[in-house]
Residue frames as a rotation matrix with the C-alpha (Angstrom) as fourth column:
UNK 1
0.541 0.839 0.058 0.05
0.841 -0.541 -0.020 -0.02
0.014 0.059 -0.998 -0.08
UNK 2
-0.300 -0.635 0.712 1.42
0.676 -0.668 -0.311 3.39
0.673 0.388 0.630 -1.05
UNK 3
-0.167 0.186 -0.968 1.59
0.843 -0.482 -0.238 6.08
-0.511 -0.856 -0.076 1.63
UNK 4
0.406 0.414 0.814 -0.01
0.718 -0.696 -0.004 9.36
0.565 0.587 -0.580 0.75
UNK 5
-0.684 -0.649 -0.333 1.92
0.728 -0.637 -0.254 12.59
-0.047 -0.416 0.908 1.51
UNK 6
0.372 0.927 -0.042 -0.71
0.914 -0.373 -0.160 15.15
-0.164 0.021 -0.986 2.49
UNK 7
0.256 -0.336 -0.906 1.74
0.102 -0.923 0.371 17.99
-0.961 -0.188 -0.202 2.06
UNK 8
0.806 0.117 0.581 2.53
0.550 0.217 -0.807 17.05
-0.221 0.969 0.111 -1.52
UNK 9
0.096 -0.908 0.407 6.06
0.941 -0.051 -0.336 18.42
0.326 0.415 0.850 -1.50
UNK 10
0.553 0.168 0.816 5.22
-0.018 -0.977 0.214 21.74
0.833 -0.133 -0.537 0.35
UNK 11
-0.142 -0.789 -0.598 8.20
0.683 0.359 -0.636 21.82
0.716 -0.499 0.488 2.52
UNK 12
-0.782 -0.081 0.618 7.29
-0.274 -0.846 -0.457 25.21
0.560 -0.526 0.640 4.26
UNK 13
0.255 0.951 0.173 3.88
-0.730 0.071 0.680 23.77
0.635 -0.299 0.712 5.26
UNK 14
0.534 -0.112 -0.838 5.52
0.351 0.931 0.099 20.63
0.769 -0.347 0.537 6.60
UNK 15
-0.561 -0.828 -0.024 7.98
0.464 -0.290 -0.837 22.80
0.686 -0.481 0.547 8.61
UNK 16
-0.465 0.530 0.709 5.20
-0.650 -0.748 0.133 24.88
0.601 -0.399 0.692 9.98
UNK 17
0.611 0.757 -0.232 3.38
-0.401 0.549 0.733 21.81
0.682 -0.355 0.639 11.20
UNK 18
0.195 -0.647 -0.737 6.55
0.692 0.624 -0.364 20.44
0.695 -0.439 0.569 12.87
UNK 19
-0.740 -0.526 0.418 7.18
0.146 -0.733 -0.664 23.72
0.656 -0.431 0.620 14.53
UNK 20
0.049 0.894 0.445 3.69
-0.626 -0.320 0.712 23.74
0.779 -0.314 0.544 16.03
UNK 21
0.583 0.149 -0.799 4.45
0.336 0.851 0.404 20.63
0.740 -0.503 0.446 18.20
UNK 22
0.583 -0.347 0.734 5.55
-0.695 -0.682 0.230 21.88
0.421 -0.644 -0.638 21.65
UNK 23
-0.208 -0.782 -0.587 7.22
-0.248 0.623 -0.742 18.57
0.946 -0.009 -0.323 22.41
UNK 24
-0.340 0.212 0.916 5.32
-0.940 -0.082 -0.330 18.13
0.005 -0.974 0.227 25.77
UNK 25
-0.273 0.257 -0.927 4.88
-0.165 0.937 0.308 14.46
0.948 0.237 -0.214 26.78
UNK 26
0.677 0.655 0.336 2.84
-0.473 0.037 0.880 13.10
0.564 -0.755 0.335 29.62
UNK 27
-0.525 -0.763 -0.378 4.91
-0.085 0.489 -0.868 11.84
0.847 -0.424 -0.322 32.73
UNK 28
0.464 0.669 -0.581 3.97
0.365 0.453 0.813 10.37
0.807 -0.589 -0.034 36.12
UNK 29
-0.027 -0.553 -0.833 6.38
1.000 -0.010 -0.026 12.36
0.006 -0.833 0.553 38.22
UNK 30
-0.588 -0.243 0.772 5.52
0.408 -0.913 0.024 16.03
0.699 0.329 0.635 37.44
UNK 31
0.038 0.735 0.677 2.71
-0.452 -0.592 0.667 16.56
0.891 -0.332 0.309 39.92
UNK 32
-0.925 -0.257 0.281 2.58
-0.346 0.259 -0.902 16.03
0.159 -0.931 -0.328 43.63
UNK 33
-0.423 0.809 0.408 -0.30
-0.487 0.177 -0.855 13.91
-0.764 -0.560 0.319 44.71
UNK 34
-0.349 0.251 -0.903 -0.75
-0.901 0.176 0.397 12.13
0.259 0.952 0.164 41.34
UNK 35
-0.877 0.059 -0.476 -1.27
0.079 0.997 -0.022 8.76
0.473 -0.057 -0.879 42.94
UNK 36
-0.703 0.683 -0.198 -4.05
0.220 -0.056 -0.974 10.16
-0.676 -0.728 -0.110 45.08
UNK 37
-0.197 0.679 -0.707 -5.80
-0.829 -0.501 -0.250 11.55
-0.524 0.537 0.661 41.89
UNK 38
-0.627 -0.064 -0.777 -5.34
-0.590 0.690 0.419 8.18
0.509 0.721 -0.470 40.22
UNK 39
-0.938 0.260 -0.229 -6.96
0.346 0.665 -0.662 6.52
-0.020 -0.701 -0.713 43.26
UNK 40
-0.464 0.799 -0.382 -9.83
-0.198 -0.514 -0.835 9.00
-0.864 -0.312 0.396 43.15
UNK 41
-0.285 0.349 -0.893 -10.37
-0.958 -0.127 0.256 8.52
-0.024 0.928 0.371 39.43
UNK 42
-0.818 0.014 -0.575 -10.50
-0.111 0.977 0.180 4.68
0.564 0.211 -0.798 40.01
UNK 43
-0.805 0.562 -0.190 -12.97
0.365 0.215 -0.906 5.14
-0.468 -0.799 -0.378 42.77
UNK 44
-0.335 0.630 -0.701 -15.06
-0.625 -0.705 -0.335 7.42
-0.705 0.326 0.630 40.54
UNK 45
-0.553 0.065 -0.830 -15.08
-0.735 0.430 0.524 4.74
0.391 0.900 -0.190 37.78
UNK 46
-0.907 0.207 -0.368 -16.28
0.337 0.879 -0.337 2.16
0.254 -0.429 -0.867 40.34
UNK 47
-0.566 0.756 -0.330 -19.09
0.114 -0.324 -0.939 4.45
-0.816 -0.569 0.098 41.62
UNK 48
-0.300 0.480 -0.824 -20.18
-0.879 -0.476 0.043 5.18
-0.372 0.737 0.564 38.04
UNK 49
-0.723 0.015 -0.691 -20.22
-0.370 0.836 0.406 1.47
0.584 0.549 -0.598 37.09
UNK 50
-0.849 0.448 -0.282 -22.30
0.503 0.518 -0.692 0.65
-0.164 -0.728 -0.665 40.18
UNK 51
-0.425 0.718 -0.551 -24.70
-0.310 -0.688 -0.656 3.45
-0.850 -0.108 0.515 39.24
UNK 52
-0.526 0.204 -0.825 -25.08
-0.839 0.034 0.543 1.91
0.139 0.978 0.153 35.81
UNK 53
-0.904 0.099 -0.416 -25.96
0.116 0.993 -0.015 -1.29
0.412 -0.062 -0.909 37.31
UNK 54
-0.667 0.641 -0.380 -28.60
0.364 -0.166 -0.917 0.22
-0.650 -0.750 -0.123 39.47
UNK 55
-0.354 0.487 -0.798 -29.98
-0.706 -0.699 -0.114 2.20
-0.614 0.523 0.591 36.50
UNK 56
-0.724 -0.041 -0.688 -30.00
-0.563 0.611 0.556 -0.98
0.397 0.791 -0.466 34.46
UNK 57
-0.864 0.419 -0.280 -32.05
0.504 0.722 -0.473 -2.87
0.004 -0.550 -0.835 37.13
UNK 58
-0.424 0.743 -0.518 -34.58
0.066 -0.545 -0.836 -0.08
-0.903 -0.389 0.182 37.50
UNK 59
-0.401 0.273 -0.874 -34.96
-0.858 -0.446 0.255 0.42
-0.321 0.852 0.413 33.75
UNK 60
-0.836 0.092 -0.540 -35.39
-0.209 0.858 0.469 -3.31
0.507 0.505 -0.699 33.13
UNK 61
-0.755 0.603 -0.259 -38.07
0.522 0.313 -0.794 -3.38
-0.398 -0.734 -0.551 35.88
UNK 62
-0.306 0.604 -0.736 -39.87
-0.382 -0.786 -0.486 -0.44
-0.872 0.132 0.471 34.27
UNK 63
-0.623 -0.037 -0.781 -39.64
-0.778 0.129 0.615 -2.10
0.078 0.991 -0.110 30.95
UNK 64
-0.915 0.223 -0.336 -41.06
0.235 0.972 0.002 -5.36
0.327 -0.077 -0.942 32.21
UNK 65
-0.538 0.772 -0.339 -43.86
0.515 -0.018 -0.857 -3.69
-0.668 -0.636 -0.388 34.26
UNK 66
-0.374 0.386 -0.843 -44.75
-0.672 -0.739 -0.040 -1.47
-0.639 0.552 0.536 31.27
UNK 67
-0.750 0.098 -0.654 -45.17
-0.507 0.548 0.665 -4.56
0.424 0.831 -0.362 29.11
UNK 68
-0.879 0.368 -0.304 -47.13
0.460 0.822 -0.335 -6.41
0.126 -0.434 -0.892 31.70
UNK 69
-0.250 0.764 -0.595 -49.59
0.415 -0.471 -0.778 -3.46
-0.875 -0.442 -0.199 32.29
UNK 70
0.143 0.388 0.911 -49.82
0.986 0.020 -0.163 -2.70
-0.081 0.922 -0.380 28.55
UNK 71
0.760 -0.036 -0.649 -48.31
0.099 -0.981 0.170 0.83
-0.642 -0.193 -0.742 29.22
UNK 72
0.676 -0.467 0.571 -46.27
0.702 0.170 -0.692 1.64
0.226 0.868 0.443 26.08
UNK 73
0.683 -0.389 0.618 -44.87
-0.365 -0.915 -0.173 4.87
0.633 -0.107 -0.767 27.53
UNK 74
0.608 -0.463 0.645 -43.33
-0.691 0.093 0.717 3.22
-0.392 -0.881 -0.263 30.55
UNK 75
0.723 -0.289 0.627 -42.09
0.365 0.931 0.008 0.21
-0.586 0.223 0.779 28.47
UNK 76
0.668 -0.498 0.552 -40.37
0.494 -0.257 -0.830 2.49
0.556 0.828 0.074 25.90
UNK 77
0.647 -0.419 0.637 -38.85
-0.642 -0.749 0.160 4.58
0.410 -0.512 -0.754 28.80
UNK 78
0.648 -0.372 0.665 -37.50
-0.393 0.584 0.710 1.45
-0.652 -0.722 0.232 30.30
UNK 79
0.716 -0.389 0.579 -36.08
0.678 0.583 -0.447 0.23
-0.164 0.713 0.682 27.07
UNK 80
0.667 -0.480 0.571 -34.36
-0.024 -0.779 -0.627 3.64
0.745 0.404 -0.531 26.52
UNK 81
0.602 -0.422 0.677 -32.94
-0.795 -0.240 0.557 3.34
-0.073 -0.874 -0.480 30.16
UNK 82
0.755 -0.351 0.554 -31.64
0.164 0.919 0.358 -0.10
-0.635 -0.180 0.752 29.52
UNK 83
0.705 -0.443 0.554 -29.85
0.648 0.086 -0.757 1.04
0.288 0.892 0.348 26.37
UNK 84
0.631 -0.380 0.677 -28.49
-0.332 -0.920 -0.208 4.13
0.702 -0.094 -0.706 27.94
UNK 85
0.671 -0.401 0.623 -27.15
-0.626 0.143 0.767 2.35
-0.397 -0.905 -0.155 31.04
UNK 86
0.714 -0.447 0.538 -25.53
0.496 0.866 0.061 -0.33
-0.493 0.223 0.841 28.91
UNK 87
0.634 -0.461 0.621 -24.01
0.493 -0.378 -0.783 2.26
0.596 0.803 -0.012 26.69
UNK 88
0.625 -0.391 0.676 -22.70
-0.640 -0.752 0.157 4.29
0.447 -0.531 -0.720 29.63
UNK 89
0.691 -0.429 0.582 -21.18
-0.243 0.620 0.746 1.18
-0.680 -0.657 0.324 31.21
UNK 90
0.650 -0.546 0.529 -19.38
0.759 0.505 -0.411 0.33
-0.042 0.669 0.742 27.96
UNK 91
0.578 -0.431 0.693 -18.01
0.089 -0.811 -0.579 3.87
0.811 0.396 -0.431 27.70
UNK 92
0.665 -0.358 0.656 -16.94
-0.742 -0.421 0.522 4.07
0.089 -0.834 -0.545 31.33
UNK 93
0.771 -0.359 0.526 -15.38
0.055 0.860 0.508 0.58
-0.635 -0.363 0.682 31.24
UNK 94
0.414 -0.633 0.654 -13.39
0.910 0.281 -0.305 1.44
0.009 0.722 0.692 28.16
UNK 95
0.997 0.052 0.049 -12.44
0.054 -0.998 -0.039 4.94
0.047 0.041 -0.998 29.08
UNK 96
0.391 -0.920 0.024 -8.85
-0.251 -0.081 0.965 4.12
-0.886 -0.383 -0.263 30.03
UNK 97
-0.169 -0.430 0.887 -8.25
0.686 0.595 0.419 2.27
-0.708 0.679 0.194 26.79
UNK 98
0.659 0.508 0.554 -9.99
0.751 -0.486 -0.447 5.05
0.042 0.711 -0.702 24.77
UNK 99
0.937 -0.298 -0.181 -7.90
-0.239 -0.928 0.287 7.77
-0.254 -0.226 -0.941 26.30
UNK 100
0.053 -0.948 0.315 -4.67
-0.029 0.314 0.949 5.77
-0.998 -0.059 -0.011 25.87
UNK 101
0.037 -0.014 0.999 -5.60
0.894 0.448 -0.026 4.98
-0.447 0.894 0.029 22.20
UNK 102
0.700 0.459 0.547 -6.42
0.690 -0.632 -0.353 8.53
0.184 0.624 -0.759 21.21
UNK 103
0.889 -0.437 -0.136 -3.66
-0.316 -0.801 0.508 10.26
-0.331 -0.409 -0.850 23.10
UNK 104
0.675 -0.628 -0.386 -0.93
-0.241 0.307 -0.921 7.90
0.697 0.715 0.055 21.69
UNK 105
0.159 -0.618 0.770 0.48
-0.987 -0.079 0.141 7.05
-0.027 -0.782 -0.622 24.97
UNK 106
0.170 -0.204 -0.964 2.41
-0.307 0.919 -0.249 3.76
0.936 0.339 0.094 24.93
UNK 107
0.928 0.070 0.366 2.78
-0.371 0.252 0.894 1.54
-0.030 -0.965 0.260 27.98
UNK 108
0.158 -0.953 -0.260 6.40
-0.642 0.101 -0.760 0.95
0.750 0.287 -0.596 28.80
């Protein structure tokens, strides 16, 4: 597969893009208290996932009760709640991998 050069030989534009990079890289030793912040972030993820489980249970119950009682409005709200809580749980659970992927941080 042939690589495509987006600059098409425009050396001044290429140099301008290279000069815009400040060269700052993430590190784990720059801030005092970083382990405490990481612990807090982990606890927040746990709290958010537990909240998603509770929302899933309540939404599934509303969906079931809406279907049993032939109440389409409650059933549709329950269905939306189930999908929203599952989507939120997927995003929260994969947040660490998504941030690492899009920021280009490599694990050493």
